[in-house]
C-alpha positions in Angstrom: 0.0 0.0 0.0 2.8 2.4 0.9 4.5 1.7 -2.4 1.3 2.6 -4.3 1.1 5.9 -2.5 4.7 6.8 -3.3 4.1 5.9 -7.0 1.0 8.1 -7.1 2.8 11.0 -5.5 5.7 10.7 -8.0 3.2 10.7 -10.9 1.4 13.7 -9.5 4.6 15.6 -9.1 5.7 14.8 -12.6 2.4 15.9 -14.1 2.3 19.1 -12.0 5.9 19.9 -13.2 4.9 19.3 -16.8 1.9 21.7 -16.4 4.1 24.4 -14.9 6.6 24.1 -17.7 3.9 24.2 -20.3 2.2 27.3 -18.8 5.5 29.2 -18.4 6.7 28.4 -21.9 3.4 29.7 -23.4 3.5 32.8 -21.3 7.1 33.7 -22.3 7.0 32.8 -26.0 3.3 33.3 -26.8 0.9 30.9 -28.2 0.2 30.3 -31.9 -2.7 32.7 -31.7 -0.5 35.5 -30.3 -0.8 39.0 -31.7 2.9 39.8 -31.4 4.3 41.8 -34.3 7.6 40.9 -36.0 10.6 43.1 -35.1 11.2 45.9 -37.5 14.1 45.4 -39.7 16.5 48.0 -41.2 15.5 48.9 -44.7 16.2 46.8 -47.7 19.7 46.8 -49.2 18.3 48.4 -52.4 19.5 52.0 -52.2 16.8 54.5 -51.8 16.8 58.1 -53.1 16.5 60.3 -50.0 18.6 62.7 -48.0 17.3 61.7 -44.6 18.3 58.7 -42.5 16.7 57.7 -39.2 18.5 55.9 -36.5 16.1 53.7 -34.6 15.9 50.2 -33.2 19.7 50.0 -33.4 19.6 50.4 -37.2 20.0 53.0 -39.9 16.9 53.4 -41.9 17.2 53.3 -44.8 20.5 51.5 -44.6 21.5 52.3 -48.2 20.7 55.5 -50.0 21.7 57.1 -53.3 22.1 60.9 -53.7 23.5 63.4 -56.2 26.9 65.0 -55.7 26.5 68.1 -53.5 23.6 66.7 -51.5 23.5 67.1 -47.7 22.4 64.0 -45.9 21.0 64.3 -42.3 21.0 61.4 -39.8 18.6 61.8 -36.8 18.9 59.6 -33.7 15.4 58.5 -32.7 16.7 55.7 -30.6 17.0 55.5 -26.8 20.8 54.9 -27.0 23.6 57.2 -28.2 24.9 56.4 -31.7 27.5 57.7 -34.2 27.7 58.0 -37.9 31.3 57.1 -38.8 32.8 56.5 -42.2 34.6 53.2 -42.4 36.4 52.8 -45.7 39.1 55.5 -45.5 37.3 58.1 -47.5 36.4 61.7 -46.5 32.9 60.8 -45.2 30.7 61.4 -42.2 32.2 61.5 -38.7 29.4 62.6 -36.4 30.7 62.1 -32.9 28.2 60.9 -30.3 24.5 61.6 -31.1 22.2 61.4 -28.1 18.5 60.8 -28.5 16.9 63.5 -30.7 20.2 64.9 -32.1 21.0 65.2 -35.8 24.1 65.3 -37.9 24.5 66.5 -41.5 27.2 65.8 -44.0 27.5 67.2 -47.6 28.8 64.7 -50.1 30.9 66.5 -52.7 32.7 63.5 -54.2 31.1 60.6 -56.1 31.4 57.1 -54.9 30.1 54.8 -52.2 30.7 55.8 -48.6 30.2 53.0 -46.1 29.6 54.0 -42.5 28.7 52.4 -39.1 27.9 53.4 -35.6 31.3 53.2 -33.9 29.5 52.3 -30.6 27.4 49.5 -32.1 29.5 48.3 -35.0 26.8 45.9 -36.3 24.9 49.0 -37.3 26.0 49.8 -40.9 24.9 51.8 -43.8 26.0 53.2 -47.2 25.6 56.4 -49.2 26.2 56.1 -53.0 26.9 59.5 -54.5 26.3 60.0 -58.3 26.9 62.9 -60.7 
């Protein structure tokens, strides 16, 4: 009799543990009917024609732009963290210094070519400006 009680207790503990794990997993990761939205991504790699770049969600958006020679491009930090706009391929490109939330930096591109840049604080944040005639 005592052996049966121990077996029943062990089974109940295992079942209760399984229920707890199931409930916790669904509350952390959401169920299949969850209404969670996907994380925003930085813009596509196809260069866009604009002179304004937003810094948000630890990304430059759009990440690649094309402008005409003589165009001034402005980056605006709309993120909660400080970022930079720093040219990375040895050309005379943007070097913003630290941009806190709400701050902007502008750079005029007077030379044709492609200028790659990054946030020197978060180096996985990258972008490019292609300058044409």
